[in-house]
Each structure stands twice: as C-alpha cells, then as structure tokens.
N, C-alpha and C positions, 0 to 999 in steps of 0.2 A: 440320480437313481432313486426309485421308490423303495420304501422299506420292505425288507423281506419278511413275510409272514411264516412263522414256524411254530410248532408245538413241542419239538424235541430238538436237543442240541447234544451232539456226540463230541466230547472234547478229548483230543489228544492231550498229553500232559507235558512231557519234556519238549522244550522248544516252542511250545504253544502258549501255555499259561504259566510255566515255571522256567527260569533261565538256568538250565542244568546241563545243557549239552557239552559244554567244555569240560565239566567234571567227568562225564562219561568218556570223552576222548582222552583225557589225562589218565583215567584208570585203565583203559585198553592199552595205552602206550606203556604205562608202568607195569602192567601185568605181563607183557611180553618182554620188555627190555630188562626187567629184573631176572628174567630167566635166560637172558642172552639170546632172545629170539627176535627176528626182524618185525618192525612195525612199519608198514608201508602205507601210502595213500590208498592203494587198492584194498588193503585190509581194513583201514579206517572206513572207507565208503561202504564196504560189505557189512561191517558191524552195525552201521546206522540202520540197516534194514532188518536187523535180527531181533527176535524175541530173546529173552534170557536163556531159554533152553537151547535155541539155535546157536547162540554165541558160545555156550558151554560146549556143545557138540562140535563146533568148529575148532575150538582150542584143543579139544581132545583128538579129533581126527587129523587136523592139519599140523599140529605142533607136537602131538603126543604128550600133552601135559598130564602129569600123573594124577590118578584119582578117578572116580566114577564121574559121569556127567553131573549127577546130583551134588557131588562134592565140589566140583568146579563151579557150579551154580552158586553154592553157598559162598565160595571165595569171592565171586563177583558181587553178590549182595553184601557181604561184609565190607568189601572195599568201597561201597557207595554209602554205607550206613552213616558214617560221620558227616559227609557233605549234606545229606538229606536232613539229618538231625540238627545241623548247626548253620550251614553256609548258604544253601540254595535259596534264592529269592523268587518271589512272583515276578513275572514280567510286567512291564509298565502298562497299567490300565486293567490288568486281568481281574483284580477284585472288583473293580467298578463295573466291568462288563458282566460278570457273573451275577452281581446284585441287580443290575438292570434287567437281565434276562429273567431272573427270579421274579421281579416286580411285575413282569408281563406274563407270568404264569407258565413260563417255558420249563419243561421237565429237562433235566440235564444228567448225563452219564459220562463218566471217564472210560476211554477205551485206550489202553497204553501197552507198549512193549515192555515196560518196566515191571519188575516183580511187584505183586499186589501189596506185600508187606511194606516195601519201601515207599510205594505210592501213598499208602495210608499214613505212614509217618510224616512225610513231607506236607501233604495236604492238610492234615490236622494241625501241624506246627504253624502253617501259614494261614489257618483259619478259613481254608477253602473247602474242606471236606463236606461241610453242612449244605453245600449247594447241589450236591450229586445224589441221585437216587442209588447209585452203586459205583463201584470201581471194578472194572473188568480188565484183566491182563491177558495178553496173548498166550501166556502159559496156561491160563485157565481154559482157553480155547483149543490150544494145540496147533495153532497156525499163526503165521505172522500177517502183517497187513498187505502182503501181496494177494491175500484172500479176503473176501468181504465178511467172513463169519463173525468177526468181533464187532462189526458194525450192526449186523443183524441181532446179535445178542444184546447189544445196547438198546436197540429199538424195542426188543421184547421186555426189557426192564422198564422202559419209559412208556410203553403202550402206544407207540406211534408208528407211522408208515413212512416209507422212503419220501413220498411226496411232501410230507410235513416235517421233515428232519433235515437239519443242516450239520455237516461234519466240519469241525474246526481243526485244522491241521497245519503243520509246518513242513512235513516230510514229502518230498517229491513222489516217492513210490507209493506212499499211503494215499496221497491225493489222486494219483492215477487210478488206484483201485476204486476209490469213492466215486469218481467221476464215471468210470466204466460201468458201475452198477446203479447209476441213475441218481446219486445223491448230489445235492447242491453243496458246494464247498466254500467256506470262508478260510482263506489261507493267511497265516501269519508269518512274516519274514523272520528267519533266524540265520545266524552266521553259518551254522552247520549245513544249511541248505543254499548257501549263496551261489554255488556253481549252477544250480537249477533255477535260479530266480526268475528268469525270463519265461521259462517253460511253465513254472508254477503260476506266474501272473496270467499267462495266456489260458491255462486250464480252469483256474478257480473262478467262481462267480464273483468273489470279492477278494482282494489282496491288499493287505495293510502292513505297515511297519511294526505296530504294537496292538496287542489285544484291545486296549482302550479305544483305538480308532474305529473299532467295529461297531460301537454303540449307535453311531448315526445310521447304520444300515438296518438296525433291528428295533 
C-alpha cells in the first residue's frame, strides 16, 4: 500500500495513543458497585460511547445517583485523576508515530471524549502534549462522537480539509461517524473494541495492532 498523504491528523486519546481503557472500565464498575447498583455488559458498552457529560447524565437519570450532573461529572473526573497522574502509559509506538508525523509537517489535534483537564494532565506527563495544536473534548462541543462536530472543530484548529485529514481512532462508533462523513481512518486495535474488531478492520483505511505500526503508512 502506498503512503497516505495528509496535512492534518485528528487523534482520539484513550485506547488510541494511551493505554487507559481498563482504568475507565474499572472506574465505571466501582462507581456503581460501591453504591450497590448493577454493572452489566450493556452498561459498559453504552458508557464507551459517552462523553463525560453524557455519562454523568446517565448515572443521574438511570440510577438516581445523588447530586447535580456537574457534581457527578466531578466525581468521575476525581476518580480518574490518580490513574492519569501516575499509572496510564502511552501505547506501544505512539510517541514514535507522533514524532514521525511532526517531522513530516503534519498538524495534529486531540479529539477526545475525556474531560479536557484529565487529557491535559496525562498528555503532559507522558510528554505528548507538545505534538498537538489543541485538545478538544466532547464536553467542549456538547456532542459525542456519534456526531462529526468534534472532528470539524479539530480541522478548524489545524486549518485542514476532510480530504487532507486522517482520523486516528480505536472506537467502533467513532470510526463509523468518521467514515460516514468522508474522513479516512487509521484504526488502532484496543481490547475495549475487540468485539467489533472485524467490522473496524473492514471500515478503516488502515487497521493496526499498535500506533507504531502506522508509521509505514505515512
């Protein structure tokens, strides 16, 4: 396959360039079981598609967890603060991929469902923040990745068009959105998306096990 030419790269964060999805699953489970509430596979799968605000609204509406949506959001952020400050690591080859794209003059932006504050914390700790023109959260946009708005916002930051931009993602639902709206997609495998693995491989322009494996395509 010949190399893909691009000017802009929109990067998801969790599961794509940092290995953090298990911490989110553990937090979701702990958040409910500590309150004697059921944590099912259906709930787990739904939460994977949620922005921070959507997750807080879900906990409030479906489980009646006390506090305002803003207070529940803060509880979620506080629950992930320690993993992001201390434990979460970059995925294999992610720093090398970002350095490679930077050397080719590619503009890069983060588009994440995670809270912006948490994203800034972990990216700076891992010395990855410097590669990105900005960090955009679904909470900033007011929509999750079922909608293309966050991708368009990232392109605005980079000054690129759909035709010259690639979306780097691991999540099936976000990849579906990117493809639907004309983006090329470089997909990275993650255990959290294992059930949709074959569908992701079929939809994406490129599908690899680790971010570092993408270097040969760009």
